[in-house]
N, C-alpha and C positions, 0 to 999 in steps of 0.2 A: 336648476335647483330641484332636488328631490322632493316630491310632494309628501306631506304627512299622511299617515294611514291611521284608521281607527284602531285603537289599542287592542280591542278584542279580535279584530281581523288579523292583526300582526301576530298576536299570540297563537292563533290558529295556524297561520302560515309557518310559524316556527315549530309547530308540533307540540306546543306546551299543553294544549287542551283544546276543547271545542269552543266555538264562539259563545255558546250559551254558558258554559262553565266560566269562561273569561269574564262575562258580564256579572255573574254571581260573585266571583272572587273580587272583582273591582269594587262592587257595592259593599263587600265586607272588609275592604281595606287590606286585602291579602296580596296586592300587586304593587311592585315598586318599579319605577323607571329611573334609571341612573341614580338609584338609592333613595329616591323620594316616593312616598306612598301616594298612589293615584286612586282616588275613590269616586271620581265623577264619571258616570257612564257617558260614552260618546267621546271621551278624551282621545286625542290623537298623538302619535309619536312619529319620529323620523326613523327610517330603517336602521341607522347606525346606533340608535340608543339602546342601552342594555336593559332588558326586562328580566326581573327576578320575581319569584313567588315565595310567599311566606310558608313556614313549616305547616301551618294549619291546612293550606291548600294541598300541599304534598301529601299530608296524612289523609285528607278526604279522597284524593285521587287514588291512593293506595288501597282504599276500601272498595273501589269499583271492581265489579266482576265481569268476566266474559264467559259465555257458555257455548259449548259445541254440542249440536244436536245432530243425530242421524235422522233427518226428517223423513217420515213415511209419506206415501202418496195421500192425497185428499186432505192435506193440511196446507194452508197458505203461509207464506213467509211473514207477512206483516199483519195488518188488522183484519179481523173477520170479514168475509165477503161471500155473498150468495149462499149463506148457510154453512160455509166451511169454516172450521176452527183455525185460529192462528197457532203456529208452532209453539209459541210461548206457553200455551196451556200444558204442554208436555213437561215443563220444568217444575216437577213436583218431587218431593223426597223419594217416593216409591219408584220413580222412573230414573233415578240417578244410577249410573253404571256402577256396579259393585266393584269394578276394578279401577275406579277413579282414584288416582294417587294424590289428588289435591287435599290439603289439610283444611281448606275453607269449609266452614259449617254453613249449611243452607239456612237462609232466612227469607221470609216472605217479603221483607223490605227490598231484597235484591231484585224483585220482579219490577219494581218501579224504574221507569226509564230504561228497561232492558229492550233494546230495539235491534232489528235485524241489520247487519252490516252487509247488505247485498241480498238479492232475492234468489229464490229457487222455485221454479214453477210448481203449480199444484200437482201436476202429473209427473214430477221428477222427485227423486229421492237423494239422500246423501247429506254431505256436510253443510250445515247452516250455522253461521255465527250470530249469536245474539250478544250485545255488549252494552254496558253502561258507559264505556270509555270512548269519549269523542275522538281521541287520538287514533284508536283502532278503526273506528268507523271511517274517519278521513283517509286512513291508509288503504282501506279496502275498497271504498266506493267514491273517493274523491276524484275530481276531474283528471288529475294527473297521475292516477294510480298505475303502477306497472306490476302489481302483484299477479302472479300466474294462478289460474284456476284450472284444475284438471278434472276431466269427466270421462267416464266409460259409457259408451253409447251403443246399444244394440240396434242394428239396422237391418232392413230388408230392401234389396234392390228391385225397382219396379220393372226392370227390363230383363230380357234373357242374358245369362252369363254374369260376369262380374263387373263391378264398377271400373271403368277405364282408368288407366293411370293418369291421363290428362285431367280427369275430374277430381281425382285425389289431390293433384297439384293445385287445382282451383280452390279446394277446401283449405289448403295451406295458405294460399295467397291468390287473390284475383276476384273475389266476390264482393258485391256491394249490397248494403241494406239501406232502405229509405233514402236512396240517392247518394249515399256516402260510402266510400271504399272502406272495407274492414281492415283492421290491423293484421299483419301476418300472424298466422296461427301455426301450431304444430299438430298435425293430424296424421295418424298412422294406424294400420291395422293391428289390433290386439290379438284377435283370432279371426276365424273365417266369417263371423257375423257380428263382430264388435270392433268399433273404432275407439281410439283414445284421442281426445281433443284436449289441447292445452291452449287456453285463451288468456289475453291480457285486457279484455274488455268484456262487457256483459250486457249487450242490447237485449231487449225483451224477446224471449224465445229464439235467441240467436242461433243456437245449434240446430234446432228443428227447422228453422227457415233456411239455413245453409244447406242442410241435407236435402230438403225439398228441391233446391235449385239444381242438384245433380242427380235427381231421381231416386233418392233414398228415403225410405219411410222409417222414422224413429219408433222402435218398439219399446225401448226402455232407456232411461237416462239417469245416471248416478254421479254426483260430484264426490270425488275421492280425496281432493287435496286443495288447499288454499295456501299459496306461498309455501312455507316450510311445514305447515300443519296438516297432518294427514288424518283421514277418517279412521284408518286402522281397523281394529276389531270392535269398535263401538256398535252395539246392536241397534237395529232399526227401532225408532221410538224412544230410545234412551239418550241421556245427555251426560256430559261431564264438564268440569271447569277447565278453562284454559290454564295450563300450568304456568307458574312464575318463571320457569326456564324456557317457555315456548314463545316464539315470535313469528309473525307472518313474513 
């Protein structure tokens, strides 16, 4: 017999919302299971039961925003640490990209619950996603995420000559971090001193550590794509809204 699941967990699994949103909607009576309103937190459901949400929940979700930032160096992705500012402080009207095509009007209320969906090291630059939408966060940083992330990495080889082909192959597949084999990556030369990395995982300082293992020193690292969303011409230190027609 299939075990019942907590309703909020099941809603998150189905991609309806985050678990926090689910608990909020349940408490407000905005969730139905097989047509019946469920308003008790901790309620459980069976996997085959049909879950629907009321229009109020859909409207609330439609107001959630996601922001794309071209993060400069010396900013952290999340909360302030060691005197460094978080990237969210850049989300101000004066830093909005003049070419942002979104019709969304900026409001200070949008800064509430605007959290990074993935990290970008303090000494790295490029595309960083901040979102209020738990569905996007789960898609980008959930345990089973398969969304590609693309980076341009300027490197210097610590030995005479060029990186051997065998080590380039190891970067693609064959390295381990923290005792666990890394997923296959796509790594190729972009030009004579720059590599392109495409990863489907994001361990802490993964690219820098991978490069160290084959004798490469990272001189610069920029993320240029997450899924189907590209950094494009977004200037460093500026931001724009994720468009309604864009998806990761």
